[in-house]
N, C-alpha and C positions, 0 to 999 in steps of 0.2 A: 635583537634587531628585527624590525618589521618593515613593511613597505610604506613609503612616505610620498606625499605630493607636496609641492610648494604652491601655496595659494597666491592669488594676485596681490594680497596685502602683505606679502613677505613672511607669512606664518607657515608652520609645518602641519600637515594633516595626515593622521595615521589611517592607512587602509586596514591593516591588521597589525597586531603586536608580535607576531612570530613567537619564538620561545620566550618564556617569562620566568622570573625568579623573584624572590623576596629578599631585601636586605633588611635584616633586623636592626633594632634601634642601637644595640651595643656595637653592631658591625659599622653602622653609619658614624658613630662617635669614634670608633677605632680608626677609621679611615682619615677622619679629620686630625686625630692625634698623631697619625703617621705622618701627615703633611708637616705638622709642627715639628716633629723630631727630625724630619728631612730638612726643614728650613734651618734648624739649629745644628744640623750635622751631628745629632745625638744618635749615633749608630747602635750603641747598646740599647737605647730606648726603642729604636726602630726594630731591632731584632725581637724585642719582647712584644711589639705590636703585631708582628707576623704570627707570634704564638696566639695572641688574643684573637686575631682575625682568622685563625685556623689554617694558616699556611704551613705551620710547624706544630708538631705535637708538643704538649707540655714537658715531656721528658727529653726533648732535643738538647744536645749540648750546643749552646750558642757561642762558645769561645771561638771556634774557627770561623763562624759565619760572620761575626761582627766585623773583623777587618776586611773580609770579602765584600761586605755591603759598603764599607767605607771606600774601597777601591772603585766600585762601580759608580757610586754617587758623587764621590769627589771629582771624578773625571767629568761627570755630567753637570755638576753645579758650578761651572765657571760663570754662568750667567744666573740671574734670579730664577726662582722656581717658576714663576709665571711665564718665563721665556723658554721653558724646556720643551723639546719636542717629545710628545708622549710616546710615539712609535719607537724612537731611538732608545728611550729608557726601557721600554717593554722588551726590545730585542736584547739589551744587555742583561736584564734580569733573567731572561729565558736561559741564557747559558749558566747563570748561577744556580738556577732551580734544577739543572741537570747534575750539577756537581754536589749539591747538598740535598738533604731529605725534604725538599719542599713538596707541597701538594697544592693544587689549585682548587679552591672551593668553587662549586657550581655558580654561585651567585657572582663571584668575581670574574669567572671565565666569560660570562655574559656581558659584564661591564666592560672588560677589556676589549671584547669583540666589538661592542657598540662604539666605544670611544675611538678605537683605531679606525673603524670604518667611517665614522663621522668626520674625524680629522682628516682622513684621506680624501673624502668628498669635498670638504671645505678648502683643502690646499689646492685642489684643481681650479677653484675660483679665485682663491687668495693664497698665493704660494707662501706667504709669511705667517699664515694663520697657525696659531698654537692653542690647542684646546685648553691647557692648564691656564693660559693667560685669560681666557674667558671664565674659567671655573674659579680662579683664586679670589675674585671679589666676593663670591658666595661664601667661600671658606672664611674670609676676613670678616664678613657680616655675622656668620654664625658664632665666630669666637667672641665678637664684641656684644652680641645680643642674647645668646643662649645661656640661661641661668643654670644649666645642669653642672653638677660637680665635676664631671669628666672634662668638659670644655672650659670651666673656670681654672682647673688645674693646668690644662694645656695653655691657656692664656697667660697664666703665671709663668710657666716654663718659657714661653716665648718672649716675655717682656723683662724678665730678671735673670741675671747671671752673676753668681758669686756675690749676691747682696747688692749689686748695682742695677740701676734701671737703664734699659736699652731704648733710648728715645727714638732712635732710627727705626726700630721695630714698630713702635706705636704709630709713627708717621706713616710707615708703609701700610699698616693695617687700616688706618683711617682713610688714606688715599684710595686703597683698593675697595674698601666697603663702600665708599661713596660712589663707585661705579656700579653697584648692585641696583637694579631698578626699584626694588621694594625696601631699600635702606631708609630707616628713620632715625636720623641723627638725635632728635629730642628723645626718643625712646632709649636710645643708647646711653645718653647722658643721665636719664632717670634711673636706668637699671645700674649704671656705674656707680652713682652716689648711693643707691640702696645697698649695693654690695660692699662698697668702701666702709660704710658705717655699720655693717653687720659684724657678727662674730667672725665670720669666715674672712672678713677683710681686714683683720688686725695686721696681718703681715704687710699688706699694701699700705696701711696707715703708717707703719714704722718706716717704710721706704719713702713715703711722701715727706715725712718729717725730715729724714736725712737730706733729701733733695732740697727742700725748702731752706734748711739751715745753710746748706752750701751756697744756695742762690743768694740769700740775705747777706751772708758773710762776704761773699765775693763782691756784691754790690757796695757794701760798706767799705771794704778795703780799697776798691777802685775809687770810690768817692773821696776817701781820705788821701789816697795817693795823688789824685788830681788837685785837691786843695793844697796839699804840701808842695807839689811841683809848682803850682802857681805862685805861692808865697815865696819860694826859693828863687824863682825867676824874677819876681818883682823886687826882692831885696838884693838881687845880684849875688846870691850865695851859689856855691858850687852844687850842681845837681848830681846826685848819685843815682844811677839807674840800676845799680847792682841788685837791689831787692826785686825789681820787676823781672830782671834777667833770671833770677834764681827761683822764680815762682813754680811751684809744682803744677802739673796739669789740672789737679782738682781745685786749684785756686783760680783758674781761668773762668770767665763768664759764660761757660758753655750751658749750664743749666738754664740761665735766663734766656739765652738765645733759643734753646730747645723749646722752652715754654711759649716763646713768641711764635715760632714756626707752627706749633700745634694749634695755637689760637688762630693763626691765619688759615690753617686747613679747615678748622671748624667754621670760620666765617664764610669760607668759600663753598662749604658743603650745602647743596640745595635743601631747603627746608629748615635750616638752622634759624632759630628765632631766640635772640637774647632775652626778649621780654618774658619768655616762658621760664627763664632761669631765675629772674629777679625775685619772684615770690618764694623761691626755694631757699635763698641765701639766709634770711632771718631764721628759718627752721633749722638750718645746718648749724648756725652759730650757737644755738641753745642746747645742742646735743652734747651729752657728757663726753663722747668720744672726741668732739671738736675741742672742748676745753682741755682734755687731757693732751691732745696734740699741741695746743697752744703752750702748755706747761713744758712739754718736752722740747719744743722749738726754742723757747727761752732758755731752758737748761742747756741745750746743745750750743746755742750762741754764747752763753756765759763760759762754757767749757773752752770753747775755741779762743775767746778773748783771754782768759786767764792763762791757757797754755802758751799763747803767743807772748804775753807779758813775761812769763817765766823763761821762755826761750830767749827773748831779747835781753833779759837781765843776765842770763848765763853768758850770753855773747859778750856783753859789756864787761862782765867780771873776768872773762877769760879770753881776751882779744887774741892771744898767741896760740890758742888751741885749735884754731880753725884749720881746716884742710883747704885744698885747692878749690873746692867748690863752696867754701864758706861755712861748712857745717862741721864743727869739731865734735870731740867726743862727748863734751858736756852740753852740746847745743843740738839735740835731736829735734829736727823739724816735725817729726811725727809723734811728738810728746802727747800722751793720751792721759787725761785725768779720769778718775772714777766717774760713773754715771751721776747725773745730777741728783737723783733720788738719794744716792748714798752720801752726797755732801750736805744734805739738809739734816 
């Protein structure tokens, strides 16, 4: 921390820099990875981050430290990470560091001192100021734009859990990154497409296929239900709402709604230009990866349709086997067929 002056145009001018240190590249990435693990409440991952960041030696037994970290941060994470008070977190961690064999690297001691001082000064002017709220847009921007393997892995950890895509995390990232002054949404989209269609993006493509299959299947079923309802009403037939009541959460139109919200965020982001994306679409369509995705989507939809037909046939053949919830032993709603490739 050095001496500062506030200029008439609202900028900070350094008179001198005081004590200085250097944060190495792997340490900078490690700090961002730690933020991701904190957001995910991945405390085993956070404990390993402390080893990587040299707070703990590689031979430290992390077994008792992991639940202790969970206790500290679970109490603090009642709100979003961006709303955390940096000083309160630091105070709670200080007690933990006396109990376990933590050591504070010189570079981090200066960071803590600077941030606590700056947050304290800012809070005198704006009592609700939180330094992490101002810093998180930068973290979000780096996660979306930095092509390094470390941050790509962190982005994957943030957006995916147990094979499912966490749309709310993507919404949060896009909203926060949009608050960064040098955020370029068109650059983000270009880099995202390059990554998705690269070898490293194979996992992302698989997840996209699953989400697209769910969205198309959900839309098709809703359309069929609406047509069926209209016909039954028109013909004066008894309308059975049982199928709609028995729908599983995965059959609901959540994926479509999530995509619509993401599209709205992109449209509202300063600098977004749809015309820049249009020339990219034909190039994407001729890629081998896109064609493979199309085949997998068709196969996935076919599997769902066939599985539903078999399930309905079993229900009709065994009407007395149903349980209270309408699913009998021979009518498993989660019936899974072999992969499409194995059926060919």
